[in-house]
C-alpha positions as CSV (number, residue, x, y, z in Angstrom):
1,X,20.0,15.9,-34.9
2,X,20.0,14.5,-31.3
3,X,16.6,15.8,-30.3
4,X,17.1,14.8,-26.6
5,X,20.3,16.9,-26.4
6,X,18.5,19.8,-28.1
7,X,15.7,19.6,-25.5
8,X,18.2,19.5,-22.7
9,X,20.1,22.5,-24.0
10,X,16.9,24.4,-24.6
11,X,15.5,23.6,-21.1
12,X,18.8,24.5,-19.4
13,X,19.0,27.8,-21.3
14,X,15.5,28.7,-20.1
15,X,16.3,27.8,-16.5
16,X,19.7,29.5,-16.3
17,X,18.7,32.6,-18.5
18,X,21.6,32.4,-21.0
19,X,23.6,30.2,-23.3
20,X,26.7,30.9,-21.3
21,X,25.2,29.7,-18.0
22,X,23.6,26.7,-19.7
23,X,26.9,25.8,-21.3
24,X,28.6,25.9,-17.9
25,X,26.0,23.7,-16.4
26,X,26.1,21.2,-19.2
27,X,29.9,21.3,-19.8
28,X,29.5,22.8,-23.2
29,X,30.5,26.1,-24.8
30,X,27.9,28.8,-25.3
31,X,28.2,28.3,-29.0
32,X,27.4,24.6,-28.7
33,X,24.3,25.3,-26.6
34,X,23.2,27.9,-29.2
35,X,23.7,25.4,-32.0
36,X,21.7,22.7,-30.2
37,X,18.8,25.2,-29.7
38,X,18.9,26.4,-33.3
39,X,18.8,22.8,-34.6
40,X,15.8,22.1,-32.4
41,X,14.0,25.1,-33.7
42,X,14.7,24.1,-37.3
43,X,13.5,20.6,-36.6
44,X,10.3,21.8,-35.0
45,X,9.8,24.7,-37.5
46,X,9.1,27.3,-34.7
47,X,11.2,29.9,-32.9
48,X,11.5,29.0,-29.2
49,X,13.5,31.9,-27.9
50,X,13.7,35.7,-28.6
51,X,17.4,36.5,-28.4
52,X,19.2,39.8,-28.3
53,X,22.7,40.7,-27.2
54,X,21.5,41.5,-23.7
55,X,18.7,39.0,-23.0
56,X,16.6,36.2,-24.1
57,X,12.9,35.4,-23.5
58,X,10.5,32.6,-24.4
59,X,8.2,32.8,-27.4
60,X,4.6,31.6,-26.9
61,X,5.5,28.3,-28.7
62,X,8.7,28.1,-26.6
63,X,6.7,28.5,-23.3
64,X,4.4,25.7,-24.3
65,X,7.2,23.4,-25.4
66,X,9.2,24.1,-22.3
67,X,6.6,22.6,-20.0
68,X,6.4,19.4,-22.2
69,X,10.2,19.2,-22.4
70,X,10.5,19.3,-18.6
71,X,8.2,16.3,-18.3
72,X,10.1,14.4,-21.0
73,X,13.5,15.0,-19.4
74,X,12.2,14.0,-16.0
75,X,10.9,10.7,-17.5
76,X,14.2,10.1,-19.2
77,X,16.0,10.7,-15.9
78,X,13.7,8.2,-14.1
79,X,14.3,5.5,-16.8
80,X,18.1,6.0,-16.6
81,X,17.9,5.8,-12.8
82,X,15.9,2.6,-12.9
83,X,18.3,1.0,-15.5
84,X,21.3,1.9,-13.3
85,X,19.6,0.4,-10.3
86,X,18.9,-2.8,-12.1
87,X,22.5,-3.1,-13.1
88,X,23.9,-2.2,-9.7
89,X,25.5,-4.9,-7.6
90,X,23.6,-5.5,-4.4
91,X,25.7,-4.4,-1.4
92,X,25.2,-3.2,2.2
93,X,23.4,-4.5,5.2
94,X,19.7,-5.6,5.3
95,X,17.9,-5.5,8.6
96,X,15.3,-8.3,8.7
97,X,12.8,-9.3,11.4
98,X,11.0,-12.6,11.6
99,X,9.0,-14.7,14.0
100,X,11.2,-16.9,16.2
101,X,10.2,-20.3,14.8
102,X,10.0,-19.3,11.1
103,X,13.3,-17.4,11.4
104,X,15.2,-20.2,13.2
105,X,13.8,-23.2,11.3
106,X,12.9,-22.0,7.8
107,X,14.6,-18.7,7.0
108,X,17.9,-19.6,8.6
109,X,18.1,-22.7,6.5
110,X,18.1,-20.8,3.2
111,X,20.1,-17.7,4.2
112,X,23.5,-19.3,3.5
113,X,22.4,-19.7,-0.2
114,X,21.5,-16.0,-0.4
115,X,24.7,-14.8,1.2
116,X,26.7,-17.0,-1.1
117,X,24.9,-15.5,-4.1
118,X,25.4,-11.9,-2.9
119,X,28.8,-11.7,-1.2
120,X,28.6,-8.0,-0.7
121,X,25.4,-8.1,1.3
122,X,25.2,-8.6,5.1
123,X,22.1,-9.6,7.0
124,X,21.1,-8.5,10.5
125,X,18.3,-10.9,11.5
126,X,16.2,-10.3,14.6
127,X,13.8,-12.9,15.8
128,X,10.7,-11.9,17.8
129,X,7.2,-13.1,18.1
130,X,5.8,-9.6,18.9
131,X,4.6,-7.4,16.1
132,X,7.3,-4.9,15.3
133,X,7.0,-1.5,13.7
134,X,9.0,-1.8,10.5
135,X,9.4,2.0,10.0
136,X,10.0,3.0,13.6
137,X,12.4,0.2,14.4
138,X,14.4,0.5,11.1
139,X,13.7,-2.8,9.5
140,X,13.8,-3.2,5.7
141,X,11.9,-6.5,5.6
142,X,9.6,-8.2,8.1
143,X,8.2,-11.7,7.9
144,X,4.8,-11.7,9.8
145,X,2.5,-14.4,10.8
146,X,-1.2,-13.6,10.6
147,X,-3.2,-11.2,8.3
148,X,-1.4,-8.0,7.5
149,X,-2.5,-4.9,9.4
150,X,-3.6,-1.7,7.5
151,X,-0.2,-0.1,7.9
152,X,0.5,1.3,4.4
153,X,3.2,-1.3,3.9
154,X,3.5,-3.6,0.9
155,X,2.5,-7.1,1.9
156,X,3.5,-10.0,-0.3
157,X,1.7,-13.3,0.5
158,X,3.8,-16.3,1.4
159,X,2.8,-19.9,1.9
160,X,0.8,-20.3,5.1
161,X,2.4,-21.5,8.3
162,X,1.4,-25.1,8.9
163,X,1.0,-26.5,12.4
164,X,1.3,-29.9,14.0
165,X,-0.2,-31.4,17.1
166,X,2.2,-33.8,18.8
167,X,3.1,-35.4,22.1
168,X,6.0,-37.5,23.4
169,X,5.6,-41.3,23.4
170,X,5.9,-41.3,27.2
171,X,3.0,-38.9,27.6
172,X,0.8,-40.9,25.2
173,X,1.7,-44.2,27.0
174,X,0.6,-42.7,30.3
175,X,-2.5,-40.7,29.3
176,X,-3.6,-42.3,26.0
177,X,-4.1,-40.5,22.7
178,X,-7.1,-38.2,22.1
179,X,-9.3,-39.6,19.3
180,X,-11.3,-36.4,18.5
181,X,-10.6,-32.7,19.3
182,X,-13.2,-32.7,22.1
183,X,-10.9,-35.1,24.0
184,X,-8.3,-32.4,24.3
185,X,-10.2,-30.9,27.2
186,X,-9.2,-33.9,29.3
187,X,-5.5,-33.6,28.5
188,X,-2.5,-31.6,29.6
189,X,-1.9,-29.0,26.9
190,X,1.2,-26.7,26.5
191,X,0.3,-23.1,25.6
192,X,2.1,-20.5,23.5
193,X,1.6,-17.0,24.9
194,X,1.4,-15.4,21.4
195,X,-1.2,-17.8,20.1
196,X,-3.6,-15.7,18.0
197,X,-6.6,-17.9,19.0
198,X,-5.9,-17.8,22.7
199,X,-7.1,-20.9,24.5
200,X,-8.9,-22.2,21.4
201,X,-7.3,-24.8,19.2
202,X,-8.8,-25.1,15.7
203,X,-8.8,-28.0,13.3
204,X,-10.3,-29.1,10.0
205,X,-11.6,-32.7,10.2
206,X,-13.7,-35.1,8.2
207,X,-16.8,-33.1,9.1
208,X,-15.3,-29.6,8.5
209,X,-13.9,-27.0,11.0
210,X,-13.8,-27.8,14.7
211,X,-12.6,-25.7,17.6
212,X,-12.0,-26.7,21.2
213,X,-11.2,-24.7,24.4
214,X,-8.1,-26.1,26.2
215,X,-6.5,-25.3,29.5
216,X,-2.7,-24.9,29.9
217,X,-0.5,-26.4,32.6
218,X,2.3,-24.5,31.1
219,X,2.2,-21.2,29.2
220,X,5.4,-19.9,27.5
221,X,6.3,-17.2,25.1
222,X,8.9,-19.3,23.3
223,X,8.3,-22.3,21.0
224,X,11.6,-23.9,21.7
225,X,10.9,-24.0,25.4
226,X,7.6,-25.6,24.8
227,X,9.3,-28.2,22.6
228,X,11.6,-29.0,25.4
229,X,8.7,-29.5,27.7
230,X,6.8,-31.7,25.2
231,X,9.9,-33.9,24.7
232,X,10.0,-34.4,28.5
233,X,6.4,-35.7,28.3
234,X,4.7,-32.8,30.0
235,X,1.7,-32.6,27.5
236,X,0.3,-32.0,24.0
237,X,1.9,-29.3,21.9
238,X,0.4,-27.4,19.0
239,X,3.1,-25.5,17.2
240,X,4.5,-24.8,13.7
241,X,5.4,-28.0,11.9
242,X,8.9,-26.7,11.2
243,X,9.6,-26.5,15.0
244,X,8.8,-30.2,15.5
245,X,9.8,-31.7,12.2
246,X,13.2,-33.1,13.4
247,X,11.7,-34.5,16.6
248,X,8.9,-36.2,14.7
249,X,11.3,-37.6,12.2
250,X,13.4,-39.0,15.0
251,X,10.4,-40.5,16.7
252,X,10.8,-38.3,19.8
253,X,7.4,-36.8,19.2
254,X,4.3,-38.5,17.8
255,X,1.6,-36.8,15.7
256,X,-1.8,-36.7,17.4
257,X,-5.3,-36.6,15.8
258,X,-4.0,-37.4,12.3
259,X,-7.5,-37.1,10.8
260,X,-7.7,-33.5,12.0
261,X,-5.5,-30.9,10.4
262,X,-4.6,-27.9,12.5
263,X,-5.7,-24.6,10.8
264,X,-2.8,-22.9,9.1
265,X,-1.9,-19.2,9.6
266,X,-1.3,-16.8,6.8
267,X,2.2,-15.3,6.3
268,X,3.4,-12.2,4.6
269,X,6.6,-10.5,3.7
270,X,6.3,-6.8,4.5
271,X,8.4,-3.8,3.3
272,X,7.9,-0.1,2.8
273,X,6.7,1.3,-0.5
274,X,9.6,3.0,-2.3
275,X,9.7,4.0,-6.0
276,X,13.5,3.3,-6.1
277,X,13.9,0.1,-4.2
278,X,17.6,-0.6,-3.6
279,X,19.3,-3.5,-5.4
280,X,20.1,-5.3,-2.0
281,X,16.4,-5.1,-1.0
282,X,15.2,-6.2,-4.4
283,X,17.6,-9.2,-4.4
284,X,16.4,-10.3,-0.9
285,X,12.7,-9.9,-1.7
286,X,13.1,-11.9,-4.9
287,X,15.1,-14.6,-3.1
288,X,12.5,-14.9,-0.2
289,X,9.6,-15.1,-2.6
290,X,11.3,-17.8,-4.6
291,X,11.6,-19.9,-1.5
292,X,8.6,-19.1,0.5
293,X,5.8,-17.8,-1.8
294,X,2.8,-20.1,-2.3
295,X,4.2,-21.1,-5.8
296,X,7.4,-22.4,-4.1
297,X,5.3,-25.1,-2.5
298,X,2.7,-26.0,-5.1
299,X,4.8,-25.6,-8.2
300,X,2.7,-22.9,-9.9
301,X,4.6,-20.0,-11.6
């Protein structure tokens, strides 16, 4: 016999109060429901229902079994839902938020590959360097620089954000290049308004960590604007390596203090905990982790 069908018929008969009502709910005749229940009773060797022409009631064994059957059927339903979700085609719109530099110079470079792989998914990408509220503002995924706050969100670690200290050749020709971090106090520095360390620039050098207080001739809340100022020779710029990679490659900016590595910042992919994550969200998370997780850089699985 099909034990699962027998359990389903038995549970529905208990919940609806009759074989007729159970049959109507299951799309079966009352006789078919009764047969399923009888076969289940024969298989188990116990009577589950007291039946008369007017009513039915649970036996003691039936009452005990019913509670277990409800759990079994709920688990089966959950398994079927999970299987259906895994087979579903990702579709719909995903609302994503990322920091301006990471979004423009790293994430935007790989999004065409994701959209080509999932033609029924659309992405609405918002770039902002402020900390957004994923739940309140309706985002499904947020890429965040810095340690994750205790927000109840799932935080998947990504490779850290690397920084570079650079200046235009014209600035270095006029002011000279600093040789150690302490020299930065005598230079024009360009400041980012959302810098987590404020006026302190931090490095790791031959003798370990070093930090220096700097003053800003120009303080801006946008990395691209700071890049423009640095290219014009206004001062030294400490910003994500991705922002300055093309300018450095073209020789328009020169790395400064090569023996001192700017301290990297942790990055995380955040999303809300959900037992039934949608196929579109699962596909995007998997894609993002494949490109930006620590293993994507160091080759570990």
